[in-house]
A tleap script that builds the chain and sets N, CA, C and O, in Angstrom:
source leaprc.protein.ff14SB
mol = sequence {
  NMET TYR CYS MET HIE CYS LYS THR LYS ARG
  GLU GLY ARG ASN HIE THR ILE LYS LEU ILE
  ARG ASP GLY ARG ARG ARG SER LEU ARG ALA
  THR CYS GLU ILE CYS GLY THR VAL MET SER
  LYS LEU ILE GLY LYS GLU GLU TYR ALA CLEU
}
set mol.1.N position { 129.964 1.978 8.742 }
set mol.1.CA position { 130.903 1.744 9.310 }
set mol.1.C position { 129.399 1.008 9.910 }
set mol.1.O position { 128.477 1.672 9.438 }
set mol.2.N position { 128.853 -0.132 10.783 }
set mol.2.CA position { 128.176 -1.223 11.294 }
set mol.2.C position { 127.430 -0.909 12.759 }
set mol.2.O position { 127.737 -1.412 13.840 }
set mol.3.N position { 127.021 -0.537 12.660 }
set mol.3.CA position { 125.706 0.390 13.970 }
set mol.3.C position { 124.797 -0.625 14.390 }
set mol.3.O position { 123.651 -0.663 13.942 }
set mol.4.N position { 125.541 -2.047 15.820 }
set mol.4.CA position { 124.929 -2.338 16.256 }
set mol.4.C position { 123.972 -2.216 17.064 }
set mol.4.O position { 123.359 -3.199 17.478 }
set mol.5.N position { 123.639 -0.756 17.484 }
set mol.5.CA position { 121.300 -0.877 17.609 }
set mol.5.C position { 120.535 -0.598 16.996 }
set mol.5.O position { 119.339 -0.740 17.248 }
set mol.6.N position { 120.916 -0.216 16.207 }
set mol.6.CA position { 119.953 -0.161 15.532 }
set mol.6.C position { 120.043 -0.418 13.837 }
set mol.6.O position { 119.227 0.160 13.118 }
set mol.7.N position { 121.139 -1.369 13.208 }
set mol.7.CA position { 121.750 -2.912 12.044 }
set mol.7.C position { 121.263 -1.911 10.614 }
set mol.7.O position { 120.964 -2.286 9.480 }
set mol.8.N position { 121.326 -0.580 11.173 }
set mol.8.CA position { 122.239 0.595 10.048 }
set mol.8.C position { 123.599 -0.112 9.467 }
set mol.8.O position { 124.276 -0.897 10.132 }
set mol.9.N position { 123.840 0.213 8.373 }
set mol.9.CA position { 125.278 0.853 7.624 }
set mol.9.C position { 125.599 1.988 7.003 }
set mol.9.O position { 125.519 2.398 5.846 }
set mol.10.N position { 126.093 2.530 8.322 }
set mol.10.CA position { 126.169 4.793 7.397 }
set mol.10.C position { 127.433 5.117 7.700 }
set mol.10.O position { 128.356 4.404 8.093 }
set mol.11.N position { 127.389 6.062 7.517 }
set mol.11.CA position { 128.749 6.978 7.355 }
set mol.11.C position { 128.225 7.583 9.156 }
set mol.11.O position { 127.168 7.982 9.646 }
set mol.12.N position { 129.750 7.337 9.716 }
set mol.12.CA position { 129.494 7.909 11.513 }
set mol.12.C position { 130.144 9.159 11.033 }
set mol.12.O position { 130.783 9.491 10.035 }
set mol.13.N position { 129.557 9.962 12.597 }
set mol.13.CA position { 130.080 11.896 12.436 }
set mol.13.C position { 130.846 11.885 13.899 }
set mol.13.O position { 130.368 11.204 14.807 }
set mol.14.N position { 131.752 12.469 14.051 }
set mol.14.CA position { 133.472 12.546 14.880 }
set mol.14.C position { 133.580 12.333 15.389 }
set mol.14.O position { 133.535 12.528 16.603 }
set mol.15.N position { 133.931 11.446 14.351 }
set mol.15.CA position { 135.562 10.770 14.217 }
set mol.15.C position { 137.125 10.792 14.728 }
set mol.15.O position { 138.170 11.322 14.350 }
set mol.16.N position { 136.665 9.836 15.903 }
set mol.16.CA position { 138.613 10.205 16.510 }
set mol.16.C position { 139.248 8.859 15.936 }
set mol.16.O position { 138.658 8.093 15.175 }
set mol.17.N position { 140.580 8.689 16.434 }
set mol.17.CA position { 141.192 7.266 16.347 }
set mol.17.C position { 141.902 7.544 17.848 }
set mol.17.O position { 142.388 8.564 18.337 }
set mol.18.N position { 141.775 6.463 18.249 }
set mol.18.CA position { 141.779 5.735 19.339 }
set mol.18.C position { 143.491 4.697 18.630 }
set mol.18.O position { 143.439 3.904 17.690 }
set mol.19.N position { 144.445 4.956 19.214 }
set mol.19.CA position { 145.793 3.872 19.478 }
set mol.19.C position { 145.677 2.329 20.976 }
set mol.19.O position { 145.951 2.462 22.169 }
set mol.20.N position { 145.260 1.241 20.359 }
set mol.20.CA position { 145.216 0.159 20.605 }
set mol.20.C position { 147.083 -0.205 22.093 }
set mol.20.O position { 148.243 0.175 21.937 }
set mol.21.N position { 146.673 -0.748 22.877 }
set mol.21.CA position { 148.093 -1.797 23.679 }
set mol.21.C position { 148.583 -1.312 22.971 }
set mol.21.O position { 149.152 -0.224 23.067 }
set mol.22.N position { 148.440 -2.374 21.575 }
set mol.22.CA position { 149.815 -3.612 21.222 }
set mol.22.C position { 150.213 -1.676 20.519 }
set mol.22.O position { 151.167 -1.517 19.757 }
set mol.23.N position { 149.420 -0.602 20.904 }
set mol.23.CA position { 150.688 -0.733 19.495 }
set mol.23.C position { 150.522 -0.867 17.729 }
set mol.23.O position { 151.137 -0.228 16.875 }
set mol.24.N position { 150.080 -1.312 17.651 }
set mol.24.CA position { 150.392 -2.113 16.051 }
set mol.24.C position { 149.113 -1.419 15.427 }
set mol.24.O position { 149.252 -0.896 14.322 }
set mol.25.N position { 147.588 -1.364 16.196 }
set mol.25.CA position { 146.427 -1.447 15.368 }
set mol.25.C position { 145.343 -0.238 15.855 }
set mol.25.O position { 144.451 -0.432 16.681 }
set mol.26.N position { 145.524 0.649 15.385 }
set mol.26.CA position { 144.036 1.709 15.519 }
set mol.26.C position { 142.677 1.428 16.546 }
set mol.26.O position { 143.058 1.001 17.636 }
set mol.27.N position { 141.676 1.524 16.480 }
set mol.27.CA position { 140.599 1.691 17.151 }
set mol.27.C position { 140.398 3.442 16.635 }
set mol.27.O position { 140.896 4.528 16.930 }
set mol.28.N position { 139.147 2.801 15.516 }
set mol.28.CA position { 138.448 4.668 14.059 }
set mol.28.C position { 136.670 4.322 15.677 }
set mol.28.O position { 135.902 3.366 15.788 }
set mol.29.N position { 136.763 5.394 16.361 }
set mol.29.CA position { 135.273 5.378 17.076 }
set mol.29.C position { 134.732 6.805 15.745 }
set mol.29.O position { 135.375 7.604 15.063 }
set mol.30.N position { 133.439 6.540 15.899 }
set mol.30.CA position { 133.229 7.601 15.208 }
set mol.30.C position { 130.765 7.287 15.824 }
set mol.30.O position { 130.081 6.377 16.291 }
set mol.31.N position { 130.541 8.770 15.337 }
set mol.31.CA position { 129.154 8.265 16.789 }
set mol.31.C position { 128.134 8.051 15.163 }
set mol.31.O position { 128.366 8.820 14.230 }
set mol.32.N position { 126.829 6.721 14.998 }
set mol.32.CA position { 125.782 6.709 14.389 }
set mol.32.C position { 125.338 8.299 14.786 }
set mol.32.O position { 125.426 9.024 15.777 }
set mol.33.N position { 124.592 8.434 12.838 }
set mol.33.CA position { 123.701 10.030 12.611 }
set mol.33.C position { 122.618 9.914 12.994 }
set mol.33.O position { 121.981 10.955 13.154 }
set mol.34.N position { 121.640 7.967 13.450 }
set mol.34.CA position { 120.711 8.146 13.466 }
set mol.34.C position { 119.801 7.853 15.014 }
set mol.34.O position { 118.732 8.175 15.532 }
set mol.35.N position { 120.729 7.226 15.241 }
set mol.35.CA position { 121.124 6.703 17.144 }
set mol.35.C position { 121.169 6.667 17.952 }
set mol.35.O position { 120.736 6.088 18.948 }
set mol.36.N position { 122.280 7.947 17.361 }
set mol.36.CA position { 123.686 8.417 18.081 }
set mol.36.C position { 125.229 7.549 18.959 }
set mol.36.O position { 126.360 7.980 19.184 }
set mol.37.N position { 124.616 6.293 19.239 }
set mol.37.CA position { 125.347 5.437 19.733 }
set mol.37.C position { 127.336 5.571 19.025 }
set mol.37.O position { 127.932 6.033 18.052 }
set mol.38.N position { 127.634 4.826 20.298 }
set mol.38.CA position { 129.298 4.748 19.810 }
set mol.38.C position { 129.735 3.343 19.042 }
set mol.38.O position { 129.885 2.172 19.393 }
set mol.39.N position { 129.874 4.184 17.651 }
set mol.39.CA position { 130.046 2.943 16.943 }
set mol.39.C position { 131.876 2.934 17.025 }
set mol.39.O position { 132.401 4.044 17.108 }
set mol.40.N position { 132.925 1.522 16.996 }
set mol.40.CA position { 134.226 1.705 16.472 }
set mol.40.C position { 134.876 0.151 15.916 }
set mol.40.O position { 135.115 -0.874 16.555 }
set mol.41.N position { 135.016 0.426 14.653 }
set mol.41.CA position { 136.419 -0.353 14.631 }
set mol.41.C position { 137.806 -0.448 14.374 }
set mol.41.O position { 138.700 0.396 14.305 }
set mol.42.N position { 137.758 -2.214 14.195 }
set mol.42.CA position { 139.377 -1.497 14.263 }
set mol.42.C position { 140.631 -1.522 12.751 }
set mol.42.O position { 140.751 -2.268 11.780 }
set mol.43.N position { 141.056 -0.819 13.028 }
set mol.43.CA position { 142.109 -0.719 11.624 }
set mol.43.C position { 143.706 -0.108 11.302 }
set mol.43.O position { 144.209 0.941 11.703 }
set mol.44.N position { 144.229 -1.068 10.515 }
set mol.44.CA position { 145.060 -1.386 10.630 }
set mol.44.C position { 146.646 -0.402 9.986 }
set mol.44.O position { 146.349 0.669 9.458 }
set mol.45.N position { 147.526 -0.593 10.009 }
set mol.45.CA position { 148.402 1.213 10.080 }
set mol.45.C position { 148.606 1.127 8.564 }
set mol.45.O position { 149.634 1.628 8.109 }
set mol.46.N position { 147.624 0.472 7.635 }
set mol.46.CA position { 147.641 0.746 5.911 }
set mol.46.C position { 146.598 2.033 6.104 }
set mol.46.O position { 146.446 3.023 5.389 }
set mol.47.N position { 145.825 1.575 7.551 }
set mol.47.CA position { 144.001 2.352 6.628 }
set mol.47.C position { 144.548 3.130 7.766 }
set mol.47.O position { 144.631 2.161 8.521 }
set mol.48.N position { 144.962 4.063 8.446 }
set mol.48.CA position { 145.124 4.901 8.969 }
set mol.48.C position { 144.799 6.617 8.618 }
set mol.48.O position { 144.059 7.495 9.061 }
set mol.49.N position { 146.059 6.444 7.322 }
set mol.49.CA position { 146.469 7.291 7.512 }
set mol.49.C position { 145.226 8.196 5.954 }
set mol.49.O position { 144.980 8.250 4.749 }
set mol.50.N position { 144.711 8.949 8.044 }
set mol.50.CA position { 142.947 9.092 6.458 }
set mol.50.C position { 143.003 11.013 5.675 }
set mol.50.O position { 142.185 11.355 4.821 }
savepdb mol mol.pdb
quit
């Protein structure tokens, strides 16, 4: 994932998956390892199986 705050592309920690309002897409939320900013990324149904 890409952090908008420190401009790095890193693996996040504390991954959580939240359901988007339409029920078809999901959002992957993680915390940046460097600055601690919460990053989010939209994922589809296919990518949901972690």
